[in-house]
N, C-alpha and C positions, 0 to 999 in steps of 0.2 A: 698335760693331763692331770698332773698332781695339783696344779693351781685350780683347775676346773673342779676337781673333787673337793678341794677345800672350800671353794665358793658354794658348791651344792650343799655341803654340810652346814655352812654358816647360815645359808638361807633357811634351811630346815630347822636348825637349832633355835634360831631366834624368831620362830613363827609367831609367837604371841606379841613380840615387839612390833613386827610389821603390821599385824592386825590393828593394834592400838594406834600406831603412828598414822596409818593410811585412813583409818576410820575418823580420827581427829581432823586430818587434812580435808576429808570429804565433807565433814560437818561444817567446818569453818570456811571452806572454799569449794562449794559444790559445783560451781560453774563448769570446770573442765570435764566433769564426769557425767553431766546431765544428759548428754546425748548417747550414753552407752547402755541405756536400759535394755535394749534388744540383745546385748551381749550376755546377759545373765544366764539365759537358757543354754546358750552354746558353751559358756564356761562350765556350767554345771554338768553338761553332757561330757565335756572334756575330762572333768574329774571322775565321772563314772566310767568313761572309757579307760582312764588310767587305772582305776580299780580293777577293771576287767583284764587289763594287760598284766597286772601283778597277781591275778588269781591263778592258783595251781591246785591240783588235787590235794597237795599237802595242806593247803589252807583249810580244807574240809575234813582232813584226817582226824582232827581233834574231836569232831562230832562223834566218831566211832571210838577213839581211844580215851577221850575225856568227856563223855556225853553229859555228865552231871554239871561240870563247870560251864560248858557251852550253853546248855538249856537254862541253867540258873541265870546266866548273864542275859540271855535273850528275854526270858520272862520278866526279869527286873527292869530291863530296858523299856518294855512296853507297858509295864504296870506302874512304875514309879513316876516317870516324867509327865505323862498325861495327867495323872491324878494330882501331882504337885502343882502343875500349871493351873489346873482347875481350882485348886485350893487357894493358891496365891491370888488368882483373879478375884475370888470371892472375898478373901480377907482384905485386900486392898481396894475393893469396890471399883475395879477397872471398868472403863467404858466397854460396852459389848464388843466393839471392833478390836480393841486392844486385847481384851480377854480371849477372844477367838484366835487372834494372832499368836498369843502366848501358848494357847492350847495346841494349835496346829504345830508349832515348833516342838512341843513336848511329844506329839504323836509321830513325828518323823523319826526315821532311823538315825543311828550314829553314822559317821562317815570317815573319810580318810584322815581328817584332823585328829580324831580320837586315837588313831593308830600312831600318828606322829607324836602326839603328846605322851602316849604310853611308852614309846621308844625313848623319848627325851627323859622321862621320869624313871627309866630302867624298870618298867613293869613287864608283865608277861605279854610281849608283843604278839606272839603266835596266837594266844587266846584272844587278844584284842582284834586281830585281823579276822579270825574265824567268826567271832560274834558279829563284827561289822558286816562281813560278807553275808552271813545267814539273815541277819535282821534287815539288811537292804533288800534281799530277795523276797522277804516276807512283807515289805512295806506296801506294795500295791493293794494288798488285802487289808492289812492291819491299820494302816494310817487312815484311810477313809472311814473304816468302821469305827475306830476309836474317836475320830473327830466328829462323826455324826452323833455318837452317843453323848459326848461331853459338851459339844458346842452347837448342836442342832437347835437348841432353844435360843441361842444368841443371834445367829445370822442364818440366812438361807444357804443351804449346802447342796451342791450337786455331786453326790458321791461317785456317780458313774464318770463324770468329767474329771474328777480328782484322780480316780483310778487310772483313767486313760492317760492323763498328764504324767503320772508317776511311771507308767509303763514306757512312755515315749522318752522321758528325760532320764530315767534310771535303768530300766531293764534292757532296752534296746542297745544303748552304748556299752553296757556291761557285756552283753552277749557278743557284740562286735569285737570288744577288747579281748574276750576269751578266744574268739575265732582267730584273731590276728596272732595271738600267742601260740595257738596250736599250729598255725600255718608257718609262722616265722619265729619259733622259740629262741633260736640262737641270736637273732637280731635284737629281740626284746630283752634277752639276758644282757646283751652288751649295753643296752640303754637303761638298765635297772637303776643305776645311780641317779639318772635324770628324772625318771618318772615321779618320784615323791616331790621333787622341786616343782615340776609342772603343776601338781596338785596344790601345793602350798601357794604358788603364785596365783593360780586360778581362784582359790578360796579367798585370798586377800583382795583380789580384784572384785569378786562378787560382793564382799562386805563393803568395799569402798563405793561401788556403784549404788548399792541399796541404801547406804547411809546418805549419799549425795541426793538421791531421788526423794528421800524422805526427810531431808534436813529441816525444812520448814515445819513439817508436822512434828518432828522430833523436838524442835525448839519449844513447842507448846506443851509437850507431854514428857519432856526429857527426864524430869525428876522421878515421876511415878513409873515411867517405862524402865528407867535404869534400875530403880529399886526392884521392880518385878523381875527383871532379867537376872539381877544379882542373886535375889532370893531363889529363883528357879534353879539356876546353875549350882549355887552353893548347897542347896538342899539335895539336889541330884547327886552331886559329887560325894557329899557326906553320907547320904543314905546308901549310895552304891558301895562305898567302902565299908561302912558300918555293918550293913546287912550281909554282905559277902563274908565278912570276918566272923560275924556272930552266928547267923543262920546257915551260911554256906560252909563254914569252917575252912575258909580259904586262907592261904598264906598271904603275907604282906605283898609279895610279888604279884600274885594273881589278883588280889583285891584292888591294886592300883589300876590294873587293866580294866576290871569291871567298873570301877569308879569313873574312869574316863569314857567308857562305853555308855554309861548311863547319864553322866552329867554333861556330855557334849552331844549336840544334835546337828543334823544336816540342815542348818538354818537357811542355806541357799535354796534348798529344795522347798522349804516352807514358804 
């Protein structure tokens, strides 16, 4: 049991290492992962199910006890990243499809990965979990609306289909997860240490598959795409931390949580 716990902690702690290693593997050797495209939706649903399994009334308690912190984080999440993505696309003169992809990533909510990174960075994990939970529940409305406004002139967008997809892939698994937790809370509590590992493995697999499926395309736009992504995330993390410290008057502990909630998106959903 102790060995299993150590293994779970190691997998979670070195999350970023696994992402880099498997993304590189998928880029240079995409063949083994090319047939896994259909897995992405199921893996993302598994992540959302895991989020639902870990949700408790306590996660939403901060909405009532610390409404300023939570609302501030949610507003920044949906204000900063879509606009930063739009600006980066304009400044770099990205191809409309690339620009739209970057904007869509910026319009998506944060996810489990931001909670993991906040925990690793010793930030306010409770605040991170609350912001993630609420902005994920708001995503079916806010993501299509923001994407329509910012990317509607770049590519044709079916906002209704986008809303339906987010409901199927995000809301339904979360609701099922919450239902399972209510019905079998003791069993879920016993598996609490494994659930984050399941999410981490699923996230790494999604990134690996997506990189493999787009390896050829990435090879032709790798430089500009990498620059756009680095700028997008670095600006998001920096603005998230800086604005929460200056305008929000938040502590270093809280600001780290907000920074990860803003600078990291649910790219698998995008």
